[in-house]
PDB file of the backbone (N, CA, C, O) and the ligand in Angstrom, with CONECT records:
HET     ZN  A 101       1
ATOM      1  N   MET A   1      85.078  92.255  79.280  1.00  0.00           N
ATOM      2  CA  MET A   1      84.788  90.932  79.580  1.00  0.00           C
ATOM      3  C   MET A   1      85.598  89.964  78.462  1.00  0.00           C
ATOM      4  O   MET A   1      85.509  90.168  77.251  1.00  0.00           O
ATOM      5  N   GLU A   2      86.319  88.994  78.991  1.00  0.00           N
ATOM      6  CA  GLU A   2      87.140  88.173  78.091  1.00  0.00           C
ATOM      7  C   GLU A   2      86.607  86.744  78.249  1.00  0.00           C
ATOM      8  O   GLU A   2      86.048  86.394  79.289  1.00  0.00           O
ATOM      9  N   PHE A   3      86.786  85.926  77.210  1.00  0.00           N
ATOM     10  CA  PHE A   3      86.554  84.610  77.157  1.00  0.00           C
ATOM     11  C   PHE A   3      87.723  83.574  76.884  1.00  0.00           C
ATOM     12  O   PHE A   3      88.593  83.824  76.050  1.00  0.00           O
ATOM     13  N   CYS A   4      87.708  82.510  77.551  1.00  0.00           N
ATOM     14  CA  CYS A   4      88.816  81.541  77.436  1.00  0.00           C
ATOM     15  C   CYS A   4      89.008  81.102  75.839  1.00  0.00           C
ATOM     16  O   CYS A   4      88.073  80.669  75.167  1.00  0.00           O
ATOM     17  N   PRO A   5      90.249  81.265  75.377  1.00  0.00           N
ATOM     18  CA  PRO A   5      90.401  80.796  73.962  1.00  0.00           C
ATOM     19  C   PRO A   5      90.356  79.291  73.900  1.00  0.00           C
ATOM     20  O   PRO A   5      90.199  78.723  72.819  1.00  0.00           O
ATOM     21  N   LYS A   6      90.492  78.622  75.051  1.00  0.00           N
ATOM     22  CA  LYS A   6      90.502  77.062  74.968  1.00  0.00           C
ATOM     23  C   LYS A   6      89.092  76.505  74.874  1.00  0.00           C
ATOM     24  O   LYS A   6      88.694  75.772  73.968  1.00  0.00           O
ATOM     25  N   CYS A   7      88.325  76.967  75.992  1.00  0.00           N
ATOM     26  CA  CYS A   7      86.888  76.341  76.083  1.00  0.00           C
ATOM     27  C   CYS A   7      85.847  77.327  75.888  1.00  0.00           C
ATOM     28  O   CYS A   7      84.677  76.945  75.860  1.00  0.00           O
ATOM     29  N   GLY A   8      86.152  78.625  75.742  1.00  0.00           N
ATOM     30  CA  GLY A   8      85.167  79.588  75.406  1.00  0.00           C
ATOM     31  C   GLY A   8      84.397  80.076  76.711  1.00  0.00           C
ATOM     32  O   GLY A   8      83.531  80.941  76.576  1.00  0.00           O
ATOM     33  N   LYS A   9      84.674  79.566  77.943  1.00  0.00           N
ATOM     34  CA  LYS A   9      84.054  80.014  79.138  1.00  0.00           C
ATOM     35  C   LYS A   9      84.461  81.494  79.489  1.00  0.00           C
ATOM     36  O   LYS A   9      85.408  82.046  78.929  1.00  0.00           O
ATOM     37  N   LEU A  10      83.745  82.058  80.380  1.00  0.00           N
ATOM     38  CA  LEU A  10      84.147  83.358  80.788  1.00  0.00           C
ATOM     39  C   LEU A  10      85.410  83.409  81.740  1.00  0.00           C
ATOM     40  O   LEU A  10      85.599  82.545  82.597  1.00  0.00           O
ATOM     41  N   LEU A  11      86.219  84.429  81.543  1.00  0.00           N
ATOM     42  CA  LEU A  11      87.494  84.465  82.334  1.00  0.00           C
ATOM     43  C   LEU A  11      87.193  85.277  83.540  1.00  0.00           C
ATOM     44  O   LEU A  11      86.585  86.343  83.435  1.00  0.00           O
ATOM     45  N   VAL A  12      87.594  84.814  84.674  1.00  0.00           N
ATOM     46  CA  VAL A  12      87.307  85.576  85.933  1.00  0.00           C
ATOM     47  C   VAL A  12      88.573  86.298  86.470  1.00  0.00           C
ATOM     48  O   VAL A  12      89.619  85.686  86.684  1.00  0.00           O
ATOM     49  N   PRO A  13      88.427  87.606  86.672  1.00  0.00           N
ATOM     50  CA  PRO A  13      89.784  88.327  87.148  1.00  0.00           C
ATOM     51  C   PRO A  13      90.143  87.871  88.601  1.00  0.00           C
ATOM     52  O   PRO A  13      89.297  87.822  89.494  1.00  0.00           O
ATOM     53  N   VAL A  14      91.407  87.555  88.766  1.00  0.00           N
ATOM     54  CA  VAL A  14      91.900  87.067  90.002  1.00  0.00           C
ATOM     55  C   VAL A  14      93.090  87.928  90.465  1.00  0.00           C
ATOM     56  O   VAL A  14      93.932  88.212  89.613  1.00  0.00           O
ATOM     57  N   LYS A  15      93.237  88.348  91.651  1.00  0.00           N
ATOM     58  CA  LYS A  15      94.509  89.093  92.135  1.00  0.00           C
ATOM     59  C   LYS A  15      95.505  88.043  92.391  1.00  0.00           C
ATOM     60  O   LYS A  15      95.234  87.011  93.006  1.00  0.00           O
ATOM     61  N   LYS A  16      96.734  88.341  91.878  1.00  0.00           N
ATOM     62  CA  LYS A  16      97.847  87.440  92.121  1.00  0.00           C
ATOM     63  C   LYS A  16      98.996  88.389  92.345  1.00  0.00           C
ATOM     64  O   LYS A  16      99.361  89.195  91.489  1.00  0.00           O
ATOM     65  N   ASP A  17      99.552  88.260  93.538  1.00  0.00           N
ATOM     66  CA  ASP A  17     100.617  89.330  94.010  1.00  0.00           C
ATOM     67  C   ASP A  17      99.998  90.608  93.811  1.00  0.00           C
ATOM     68  O   ASP A  17      98.899  90.894  94.287  1.00  0.00           O
ATOM     69  N   ASP A  18     100.760  91.449  93.048  1.00  0.00           N
ATOM     70  CA  ASP A  18     100.310  92.784  92.785  1.00  0.00           C
ATOM     71  C   ASP A  18      99.627  92.937  91.337  1.00  0.00           C
ATOM     72  O   ASP A  18      99.335  94.063  90.935  1.00  0.00           O
ATOM     73  N   LYS A  19      99.390  91.863  90.606  1.00  0.00           N
ATOM     74  CA  LYS A  19      98.897  91.852  89.354  1.00  0.00           C
ATOM     75  C   LYS A  19      97.517  91.117  89.311  1.00  0.00           C
ATOM     76  O   LYS A  19      97.151  90.275  90.131  1.00  0.00           O
ATOM     77  N   THR A  20      96.880  91.515  88.343  1.00  0.00           N
ATOM     78  CA  THR A  20      95.483  90.825  88.064  1.00  0.00           C
ATOM     79  C   THR A  20      95.562  89.925  86.919  1.00  0.00           C
ATOM     80  O   THR A  20      96.013  90.326  85.846  1.00  0.00           O
ATOM     81  N   ILE A  21      95.109  88.620  87.099  1.00  0.00           N
ATOM     82  CA  ILE A  21      95.209  87.796  86.035  1.00  0.00           C
ATOM     83  C   ILE A  21      93.723  87.262  85.656  1.00  0.00           C
ATOM     84  O   ILE A  21      92.880  87.108  86.540  1.00  0.00           O
ATOM     85  N   LEU A  22      93.468  87.005  84.372  1.00  0.00           N
ATOM     86  CA  LEU A  22      92.131  86.412  84.128  1.00  0.00           C
ATOM     87  C   LEU A  22      92.231  84.768  84.123  1.00  0.00           C
ATOM     88  O   LEU A  22      93.032  84.158  83.415  1.00  0.00           O
ATOM     89  N   VAL A  23      91.419  84.228  84.901  1.00  0.00           N
ATOM     90  CA  VAL A  23      91.515  82.702  85.050  1.00  0.00           C
ATOM     91  C   VAL A  23      90.154  82.120  84.579  1.00  0.00           C
ATOM     92  O   VAL A  23      89.056  82.619  84.823  1.00  0.00           O
ATOM     93  N   CYS A  24      90.382  81.027  83.891  1.00  0.00           N
ATOM     94  CA  CYS A  24      89.237  80.210  83.364  1.00  0.00           C
ATOM     95  C   CYS A  24      89.021  79.155  84.455  1.00  0.00           C
ATOM     96  O   CYS A  24      89.935  78.383  84.747  1.00  0.00           O
ATOM     97  N   LYS A  25      87.845  79.109  85.054  1.00  0.00           N
ATOM     98  CA  LYS A  25      87.635  78.171  86.190  1.00  0.00           C
ATOM     99  C   LYS A  25      87.334  76.841  85.641  1.00  0.00           C
ATOM    100  O   LYS A  25      87.150  75.934  86.453  1.00  0.00           O
ATOM    101  N   TYR A  26      87.254  76.584  84.350  1.00  0.00           N
ATOM    102  CA  TYR A  26      86.993  75.292  83.878  1.00  0.00           C
ATOM    103  C   TYR A  26      88.226  74.498  83.472  1.00  0.00           C
ATOM    104  O   TYR A  26      88.390  73.309  83.744  1.00  0.00           O
ATOM    105  N   CYS A  27      89.165  75.339  82.728  1.00  0.00           N
ATOM    106  CA  CYS A  27      90.312  74.522  82.358  1.00  0.00           C
ATOM    107  C   CYS A  27      91.621  75.050  82.880  1.00  0.00           C
ATOM    108  O   CYS A  27      92.715  74.648  82.483  1.00  0.00           O
ATOM    109  N   ASN A  28      91.423  76.060  83.877  1.00  0.00           N
ATOM    110  CA  ASN A  28      92.613  76.748  84.513  1.00  0.00           C
ATOM    111  C   ASN A  28      93.631  77.460  83.629  1.00  0.00           C
ATOM    112  O   ASN A  28      94.815  77.582  83.945  1.00  0.00           O
ATOM    113  N   TYR A  29      93.079  77.931  82.476  1.00  0.00           N
ATOM    114  CA  TYR A  29      93.746  78.845  81.554  1.00  0.00           C
ATOM    115  C   TYR A  29      93.981  80.161  82.289  1.00  0.00           C
ATOM    116  O   TYR A  29      93.054  80.698  82.895  1.00  0.00           O
ATOM    117  N   GLU A  30      95.164  80.671  82.248  1.00  0.00           N
ATOM    118  CA  GLU A  30      95.486  81.917  82.908  1.00  0.00           C
ATOM    119  C   GLU A  30      96.003  82.951  81.942  1.00  0.00           C
ATOM    120  O   GLU A  30      96.833  82.605  81.102  1.00  0.00           O
ATOM    121  N   LYS A  31      95.585  84.166  81.998  1.00  0.00           N
ATOM    122  CA  LYS A  31      95.969  85.143  81.168  1.00  0.00           C
ATOM    123  C   LYS A  31      96.344  86.485  81.954  1.00  0.00           C
ATOM    124  O   LYS A  31      95.488  86.921  82.724  1.00  0.00           O
ATOM    125  N   LEU A  32      97.461  87.123  81.835  1.00  0.00           N
ATOM    126  CA  LEU A  32      97.754  88.291  82.583  1.00  0.00           C
ATOM    127  C   LEU A  32      96.983  89.506  82.023  1.00  0.00           C
ATOM    128  O   LEU A  32      96.903  89.645  80.803  1.00  0.00           O
ATOM    129  N   VAL A  33      96.468  90.308  82.789  1.00  0.00           N
ATOM    130  CA  VAL A  33      95.691  91.455  82.410  1.00  0.00           C
ATOM    131  C   VAL A  33      96.681  92.594  82.020  1.00  0.00           C
ATOM    132  O   VAL A  33      97.413  93.064  82.890  1.00  0.00           O
ATOM    133  N   GLU A  34      96.719  92.991  80.904  1.00  0.00           N
ATOM    134  CA  GLU A  34      97.585  94.233  80.586  1.00  0.00           C
ATOM    135  C   GLU A  34      96.816  95.437  80.591  1.00  0.00           C
ATOM    136  O   GLU A  34      95.710  95.459  80.052  1.00  0.00           O
ATOM    137  N   PRO A  35      97.327  96.487  81.178  1.00  0.00           N
ATOM    138  CA  PRO A  35      96.727  97.807  81.311  1.00  0.00           C
ATOM    139  C   PRO A  35      96.480  98.456  79.922  1.00  0.00           C
ATOM    140  O   PRO A  35      97.265  99.214  79.351  1.00  0.00           O
ATOM    141  N   THR A  36      95.364  98.074  79.500  1.00  0.00           N
ATOM    142  CA  THR A  36      94.913  98.739  78.112  1.00  0.00           C
ATOM    143  C   THR A  36      94.275 100.072  78.269  1.00  0.00           C
ATOM    144  O   THR A  36      93.837 100.458  79.353  1.00  0.00           O
ATOM    145  N   SER A  37      94.223 100.812  77.112  1.00  0.00           N
ATOM    146  CA  SER A  37      93.737 102.206  77.186  1.00  0.00           C
ATOM    147  C   SER A  37      92.309 102.148  77.665  1.00  0.00           C
ATOM    148  O   SER A  37      91.925 102.986  78.481  1.00  0.00           O
ATOM    149  N   SER A  38      91.457 101.166  77.188  1.00  0.00           N
ATOM    150  CA  SER A  38      90.033 101.177  77.659  1.00  0.00           C
ATOM    151  C   SER A  38      89.948 101.144  79.086  1.00  0.00           C
ATOM    152  O   SER A  38      89.078 101.822  79.632  1.00  0.00           O
ATOM    153  N   TYR A  39      90.777 100.410  79.801  1.00  0.00           N
ATOM    154  CA  TYR A  39      90.767 100.143  81.211  1.00  0.00           C
ATOM    155  C   TYR A  39      91.099 101.429  81.994  1.00  0.00           C
ATOM    156  O   TYR A  39      90.546 101.689  83.063  1.00  0.00           O
ATOM    157  N   LYS A  40      92.013 102.214  81.425  1.00  0.00           N
ATOM    158  CA  LYS A  40      92.424 103.475  82.016  1.00  0.00           C
ATOM    159  C   LYS A  40      91.308 104.491  81.889  1.00  0.00           C
ATOM    160  O   LYS A  40      91.064 105.240  82.835  1.00  0.00           O
ATOM    161  N   ILE A  41      90.587 104.549  80.702  1.00  0.00           N
ATOM    162  CA  ILE A  41      89.477 105.505  80.669  1.00  0.00           C
ATOM    163  C   ILE A  41      88.412 105.121  81.697  1.00  0.00           C
ATOM    164  O   ILE A  41      87.921 106.013  82.390  1.00  0.00           O
ATOM    165  N   VAL A  42      88.042 103.909  81.833  1.00  0.00           N
ATOM    166  CA  VAL A  42      87.050 103.432  82.821  1.00  0.00           C
ATOM    167  C   VAL A  42      87.519 103.894  84.216  1.00  0.00           C
ATOM    168  O   VAL A  42      86.649 104.378  84.940  1.00  0.00           O
ATOM    169  N   GLN A  43      88.742 103.813  84.675  1.00  0.00           N
ATOM    170  CA  GLN A  43      89.220 104.225  85.825  1.00  0.00           C
ATOM    171  C   GLN A  43      89.046 105.732  86.018  1.00  0.00           C
ATOM    172  O   GLN A  43      88.651 106.175  87.097  1.00  0.00           O
ATOM    173  N   GLN A  44      89.353 106.570  84.919  1.00  0.00           N
ATOM    174  CA  GLN A  44      89.245 108.009  85.084  1.00  0.00           C
ATOM    175  C   GLN A  44      87.819 108.280  85.302  1.00  0.00           C
ATOM    176  O   GLN A  44      87.560 109.021  86.250  1.00  0.00           O
ATOM    177  N   VAL A  45      86.817 107.807  84.586  1.00  0.00           N
ATOM    178  CA  VAL A  45      85.424 108.134  84.667  1.00  0.00           C
ATOM    179  C   VAL A  45      85.011 107.872  86.010  1.00  0.00           C
ATOM    180  O   VAL A  45      84.282 108.692  86.569  1.00  0.00           O
ATOM    181  N   GLU A  46      85.436 106.682  86.688  1.00  0.00           N
ATOM    182  CA  GLU A  46      84.947 106.301  87.933  1.00  0.00           C
ATOM    183  C   GLU A  46      85.475 107.301  88.958  1.00  0.00           C
ATOM    184  O   GLU A  46      84.713 107.711  89.834  1.00  0.00           O
ATOM    185  N   GLU A  47      86.715 107.704  88.894  1.00  0.00           N
ATOM    186  CA  GLU A  47      87.376 108.628  89.742  1.00  0.00           C
ATOM    187  C   GLU A  47      86.627 109.942  89.599  1.00  0.00           C
ATOM    188  O   GLU A  47      86.310 110.526  90.635  1.00  0.00           O
ATOM    189  N   GLY A  48      86.347 110.410  88.544  1.00  0.00           N
ATOM    190  CA  GLY A  48      85.589 111.749  88.359  1.00  0.00           C
ATOM    191  C   GLY A  48      84.285 111.722  88.943  1.00  0.00           C
ATOM    192  O   GLY A  48      83.815 112.723  89.483  1.00  0.00           O
ATOM    193  N   LYS A  49      83.625 110.548  88.862  1.00  0.00           N
ATOM    194  CA  LYS A  49      82.264 110.310  89.502  1.00  0.00           C
ATOM    195  C   LYS A  49      82.451 110.524  91.005  1.00  0.00           C
ATOM    196  O   LYS A  49      81.720 111.334  91.576  1.00  0.00           O
ATOM    197  N   ARG A  50      83.381 109.850  91.678  1.00  0.00           N
ATOM    198  CA  ARG A  50      83.694 109.775  93.026  1.00  0.00           C
ATOM    199  C   ARG A  50      83.847 111.183  93.528  1.00  0.00           C
ATOM    200  O   ARG A  50      83.279 111.628  94.526  1.00  0.00           O
ATOM    201  N   ARG A  51      84.745 111.904  92.666  1.00  0.00           N
ATOM    202  CA  ARG A  51      85.121 113.294  93.190  1.00  0.00           C
ATOM    203  C   ARG A  51      83.831 114.081  93.191  1.00  0.00           C
ATOM    204  O   ARG A  51      83.565 114.795  94.158  1.00  0.00           O
ATOM    205  N   LYS A  52      83.009 113.987  92.147  1.00  0.00           N
ATOM    206  CA  LYS A  52      81.822 114.691  92.029  1.00  0.00           C
ATOM    207  C   LYS A  52      80.907 114.535  93.255  1.00  0.00           C
ATOM    208  O   LYS A  52      80.517 115.545  93.842  1.00  0.00           O
ATOM    209  N   THR A  53      80.546 113.286  93.669  1.00  0.00           N
ATOM    210  CA  THR A  53      79.793 112.884  94.695  1.00  0.00           C
ATOM    211  C   THR A  53      80.396 113.414  95.975  1.00  0.00           C
ATOM    212  O   THR A  53      79.665 113.865  96.856  1.00  0.00           O
ATOM    213  N   LEU A  54      81.625 113.374  96.094  1.00  0.00           N
ATOM    214  CA  LEU A  54      82.312 113.873  97.444  1.00  0.00           C
ATOM    215  C   LEU A  54      82.086 115.364  97.439  1.00  0.00           C
ATOM    216  O   LEU A  54      81.726 115.860  98.506  1.00  0.00           O
ATOM    217  N   VAL A  55      82.228 116.073  96.496  1.00  0.00           N
ATOM    218  CA  VAL A  55      81.866 117.454  96.505  1.00  0.00           C
ATOM    219  C   VAL A  55      80.513 117.904  96.783  1.00  0.00           C
ATOM    220  O   VAL A  55      80.278 118.917  97.440  1.00  0.00           O
ATOM    221  N   SER A  56      79.596 117.123  96.266  1.00  0.00           N
ATOM    222  CA  SER A  56      78.176 117.400  96.482  1.00  0.00           C
ATOM    223  C   SER A  56      77.665 116.992  97.897  1.00  0.00           C
ATOM    224  O   SER A  56      76.788 117.607  98.503  1.00  0.00           O
ATOM    225  N   GLU A  57      78.282 115.940  98.333  1.00  0.00           N
ATOM    226  CA  GLU A  57      77.885 115.330  99.643  1.00  0.00           C
ATOM    227  C   GLU A  57      78.449 116.035 100.825  1.00  0.00           C
ATOM    228  O   GLU A  57      77.869 116.018 101.911  1.00  0.00           O
ATOM    229  N   GLU A  58      79.734 116.741 100.597  1.00  0.00           N
ATOM    230  CA  GLU A  58      80.447 117.248 101.669  1.00  0.00           C
ATOM    231  C   GLU A  58      80.543 118.794 101.545  1.00  0.00           C
ATOM    232  O   GLU A  58      81.462 119.265 100.875  1.00  0.00           O
ATOM    233  N   PRO A  59      79.703 119.552 102.113  1.00  0.00           N
ATOM    234  CA  PRO A  59      79.898 120.918 102.168  1.00  0.00           C
ATOM    235  C   PRO A  59      81.158 121.364 102.892  1.00  0.00           C
ATOM    236  O   PRO A  59      81.721 120.568 103.644  1.00  0.00           O
ATOM    237  N   ILE A  60      81.651 122.640 102.700  1.00  0.00           N
ATOM    238  CA  ILE A  60      82.894 122.974 103.274  1.00  0.00           C
ATOM    239  C   ILE A  60      82.957 122.801 104.753  1.00  0.00           C
ATOM    240  O   ILE A  60      83.993 122.449 105.317  1.00  0.00           O
ATOM    241  N   GLY A  61      81.692 123.083 105.460  1.00  0.00           N
ATOM    242  CA  GLY A  61      81.704 123.010 106.860  1.00  0.00           C
ATOM    243  C   GLY A  61      82.029 121.678 107.413  1.00  0.00           C
ATOM    244  O   GLY A  61      82.685 121.657 108.455  1.00  0.00           O
ATOM    245  N   ILE A  62      81.651 120.517 106.846  1.00  0.00           N
ATOM    246  CA  ILE A  62      81.937 119.241 107.195  1.00  0.00           C
ATOM    247  C   ILE A  62      83.505 119.089 107.043  1.00  0.00           C
ATOM    248  O   ILE A  62      84.169 118.620 107.967  1.00  0.00           O
ATOM    249  N   LYS A  63      84.043 119.473 105.924  1.00  0.00           N
ATOM    250  CA  LYS A  63      85.418 119.238 105.617  1.00  0.00           C
ATOM    251  C   LYS A  63      86.223 119.894 106.814  1.00  0.00           C
ATOM    252  O   LYS A  63      87.151 119.298 107.361  1.00  0.00           O
ATOM    253  N   LYS A  64      85.854 121.017 107.143  1.00  0.00           N
ATOM    254  CA  LYS A  64      86.557 121.842 108.259  1.00  0.00           C
ATOM    255  C   LYS A  64      86.361 121.044 109.541  1.00  0.00           C
ATOM    256  O   LYS A  64      87.324 120.868 110.287  1.00  0.00           O
ATOM    257  N   ARG A  65      85.295 120.610 109.798  1.00  0.00           N
ATOM    258  CA  ARG A  65      85.080 119.772 111.056  1.00  0.00           C
ATOM    259  C   ARG A  65      86.000 118.610 111.057  1.00  0.00           C
ATOM    260  O   ARG A  65      86.590 118.261 112.080  1.00  0.00           O
ATOM    261  N   LYS A  66      86.124 118.018 109.931  1.00  0.00           N
ATOM    262  CA  LYS A  66      86.894 116.836 109.877  1.00  0.00           C
ATOM    263  C   LYS A  66      88.527 117.121 110.171  1.00  0.00           C
ATOM    264  O   LYS A  66      89.311 116.390 110.775  1.00  0.00           O
ATOM    265  N   GLU A  67      88.760 118.338 109.584  1.00  0.00           N
ATOM    266  CA  GLU A  67      90.177 118.631 110.065  1.00  0.00           C
ATOM    267  C   GLU A  67      90.434 118.966 111.460  1.00  0.00           C
ATOM    268  O   GLU A  67      91.508 118.689 111.995  1.00  0.00           O
ATOM    269  N   GLU A  68      89.396 119.605 112.114  1.00  0.00           N
ATOM    270  CA  GLU A  68      89.484 119.859 113.602  1.00  0.00           C
ATOM    271  C   GLU A  68      89.492 118.473 114.256  1.00  0.00           C
ATOM    272  O   GLU A  68      90.187 118.345 115.264  1.00  0.00           O
ATOM    273  N   GLU A  69      88.792 117.410 113.797  1.00  0.00           N
ATOM    274  CA  GLU A  69      88.693 116.138 114.311  1.00  0.00           C
ATOM    275  C   GLU A  69      90.096 115.529 114.288  1.00  0.00           C
ATOM    276  O   GLU A  69      90.558 114.948 115.270  1.00  0.00           O
ATOM    277  N   LYS A  70      90.732 115.672 113.186  1.00  0.00           N
ATOM    278  CA  LYS A  70      92.095 115.078 112.849  1.00  0.00           C
ATOM    279  C   LYS A  70      92.963 115.770 113.965  1.00  0.00           C
ATOM    280  O   LYS A  70      93.796 115.072 114.544  1.00  0.00           O
ATOM    281  N   GLU A  71      92.837 116.962 114.270  1.00  0.00           N
ATOM    282  CA  GLU A  71      93.799 117.667 115.156  1.00  0.00           C
ATOM    283  C   GLU A  71      93.522 117.106 116.574  1.00  0.00           C
ATOM    284  O   GLU A  71      94.466 116.814 117.308  1.00  0.00           O
ATOM    285  N   LEU A  72      92.261 116.956 116.954  1.00  0.00           N
ATOM    286  CA  LEU A  72      91.807 116.369 118.141  1.00  0.00           C
ATOM    287  C   LEU A  72      92.499 115.059 118.322  1.00  0.00           C
ATOM    288  O   LEU A  72      93.059 114.761 119.377  1.00  0.00           O
ATOM    289  N   ILE A  73      92.448 114.231 117.210  1.00  0.00           N
ATOM    290  CA  ILE A  73      92.952 112.942 117.441  1.00  0.00           C
ATOM    291  C   ILE A  73      94.424 112.951 117.583  1.00  0.00           C
ATOM    292  O   ILE A  73      94.947 112.201 118.408  1.00  0.00           O
ATOM    293  N   SER A  74      95.135 113.745 116.839  1.00  0.00           N
ATOM    294  CA  SER A  74      96.639 113.837 116.963  1.00  0.00           C
ATOM    295  C   SER A  74      97.001 114.337 118.372  1.00  0.00           C
ATOM    296  O   SER A  74      98.023 113.923 118.918  1.00  0.00           O
ATOM    297  N   ASP A  75      96.185 115.217 118.968  1.00  0.00           N
ATOM    298  CA  ASP A  75      96.429 115.573 120.329  1.00  0.00           C
ATOM    299  C   ASP A  75      96.214 114.488 121.250  1.00  0.00           C
ATOM    300  O   ASP A  75      96.937 114.395 122.242  1.00  0.00           O
ATOM    301  N   TYR A  76      95.324 113.686 121.032  1.00  0.00           N
ATOM    302  CA  TYR A  76      94.807 112.582 121.874  1.00  0.00           C
ATOM    303  C   TYR A  76      95.991 111.556 121.893  1.00  0.00           C
ATOM    304  O   TYR A  76      96.356 110.975 122.915  1.00  0.00           O
ATOM    305  N   TYR A  77      96.544 111.397 120.670  1.00  0.00           N
ATOM    306  CA  TYR A  77      97.650 110.430 120.604  1.00  0.00           C
ATOM    307  C   TYR A  77      98.884 110.921 121.343  1.00  0.00           C
ATOM    308  O   TYR A  77      99.590 110.171 122.018  1.00  0.00           O
ATOM    309  N   LYS A  78      99.121 112.309 121.170  1.00  0.00           N
ATOM    310  CA  LYS A  78     100.258 112.862 121.897  1.00  0.00           C
ATOM    311  C   LYS A  78     100.238 112.643 123.292  1.00  0.00           C
ATOM    312  O   LYS A  78     101.216 112.209 123.900  1.00  0.00           O
ATOM    313  N   VAL A  79      99.040 112.957 123.880  1.00  0.00           N
ATOM    314  CA  VAL A  79      98.731 112.698 125.391  1.00  0.00           C
ATOM    315  C   VAL A  79      98.904 111.232 125.674  1.00  0.00           C
ATOM    316  O   VAL A  79      99.543 110.854 126.656  1.00  0.00           O
ATOM    317  N   PHE A  80      98.348 110.411 124.832  1.00  0.00           N
ATOM    318  CA  PHE A  80      98.517 109.054 125.152  1.00  0.00           C
ATOM    319  C   PHE A  80      99.913 108.536 125.105  1.00  0.00           C
ATOM    320  O   PHE A  80     100.307 107.753 125.970  1.00  0.00           O
ATOM    321  N   LEU A  81     100.697 108.952 124.104  1.00  0.00           N
ATOM    322  CA  LEU A  81     102.124 108.653 124.175  1.00  0.00           C
ATOM    323  C   LEU A  81     102.802 109.130 125.236  1.00  0.00           C
ATOM    324  O   LEU A  81     103.620 108.383 125.773  1.00  0.00           O
ATOM    325  N   GLU A  82     102.601 110.412 125.724  1.00  0.00           N
ATOM    326  CA  GLU A  82     103.345 110.986 126.837  1.00  0.00           C
ATOM    327  C   GLU A  82     103.100 110.229 128.022  1.00  0.00           C
ATOM    328  O   GLU A  82     104.046 109.945 128.757  1.00  0.00           O
ATOM    329  N   SER A  83     101.723 109.806 128.336  1.00  0.00           N
ATOM    330  CA  SER A  83     101.408 109.086 129.477  1.00  0.00           C
ATOM    331  C   SER A  83     102.010 107.741 129.433  1.00  0.00           C
ATOM    332  O   SER A  83     102.489 107.193 130.425  1.00  0.00           O
ATOM    333  N   TYR A  84     101.971 107.217 128.234  1.00  0.00           N
ATOM    334  CA  TYR A  84     102.674 105.747 128.039  1.00  0.00           C
ATOM    335  C   TYR A  84     104.041 105.859 128.418  1.00  0.00           C
ATOM    336  O   TYR A  84     104.518 104.962 129.113  1.00  0.00           O
ATOM    337  N   GLU A  85     104.807 106.911 128.035  1.00  0.00           N
ATOM    338  CA  GLU A  85     106.100 107.030 128.237  1.00  0.00           C
ATOM    339  C   GLU A  85     106.426 107.113 129.687  1.00  0.00           C
ATOM    340  O   GLU A  85     107.351 106.485 130.203  1.00  0.00           O
ATOM    341  N   GLU A  86     105.585 107.955 130.348  1.00  0.00           N
ATOM    342  CA  GLU A  86     105.770 108.144 131.889  1.00  0.00           C
ATOM    343  C   GLU A  86     105.650 106.852 132.512  1.00  0.00           C
ATOM    344  O   GLU A  86     106.412 106.440 133.386  1.00  0.00           O
ATOM    345  N   GLU A  87     104.578 106.168 131.990  1.00  0.00           N
ATOM    346  CA  GLU A  87     104.349 104.841 132.803  1.00  0.00           C
ATOM    347  C   GLU A  87     105.598 103.833 132.615  1.00  0.00           C
ATOM    348  O   GLU A  87     106.013 103.155 133.555  1.00  0.00           O
ATOM    349  N   SER A  88     106.081 103.798 131.503  1.00  0.00           N
ATOM    350  CA  SER A  88     107.191 102.830 131.268  1.00  0.00           C
ATOM    351  C   SER A  88     108.438 103.344 132.008  1.00  0.00           C
ATOM    352  O   SER A  88     109.258 102.517 132.406  1.00  0.00           O
ATOM    353  N   GLU A  89     108.620 104.575 132.204  1.00  0.00           N
ATOM    354  CA  GLU A  89     109.753 105.178 132.936  1.00  0.00           C
ATOM    355  C   GLU A  89     109.569 104.805 134.391  1.00  0.00           C
ATOM    356  O   GLU A  89     110.544 104.472 135.064  1.00  0.00           O
ATOM    357  N   GLU A  90     108.355 104.851 134.893  1.00  0.00           N
ATOM    358  CA  GLU A  90     108.161 104.495 136.297  1.00  0.00           C
ATOM    359  C   GLU A  90     108.473 103.010 136.541  1.00  0.00           C
ATOM    360  O   GLU A  90     108.977 102.649 137.604  1.00  0.00           O
ATOM    361  N   GLN A  91     108.189 102.192 135.602  1.00  0.00           N
ATOM    362  CA  GLN A  91     108.426 100.718 135.706  1.00  0.00           C
ATOM    363  C   GLN A  91     109.832 100.445 135.742  1.00  0.00           C
ATOM    364  O   GLN A  91     110.232  99.514 136.440  1.00  0.00           O
ATOM    365  N   GLU A  92     110.627 101.142 135.077  1.00  0.00           N
ATOM    366  CA  GLU A  92     112.124 100.824 134.945  1.00  0.00           C
ATOM    367  C   GLU A  92     112.877 101.194 136.298  1.00  0.00           C
ATOM    368  O   GLU A  92     114.091 101.013 136.398  1.00  0.00           O
TER     369      GLU A  92
HETATM  370 ZN    ZN A 101      88.963  77.485  79.594  1.00  0.00          ZN2+
END
């Protein structure tokens, strides 16, 4: 958490292009967020947590089923594209 050096109010993180800046809503002071080491550590911890929950919530059986689903979807799209191509050929 960072505070405005001008008026002491809380700086709010705002996405600007592909960067994040801290903006003071009171005096419009802007500060570019630099990737500090503490920020990186927080990210790593969060990713580790996410991975852990994924492993515990998804047994191998579900993962396998998901892969089968993916294959079904790609087959479906193949059929869809083939019939679409046939249709456009007929029209021409
Ligand atoms: Zn300010």
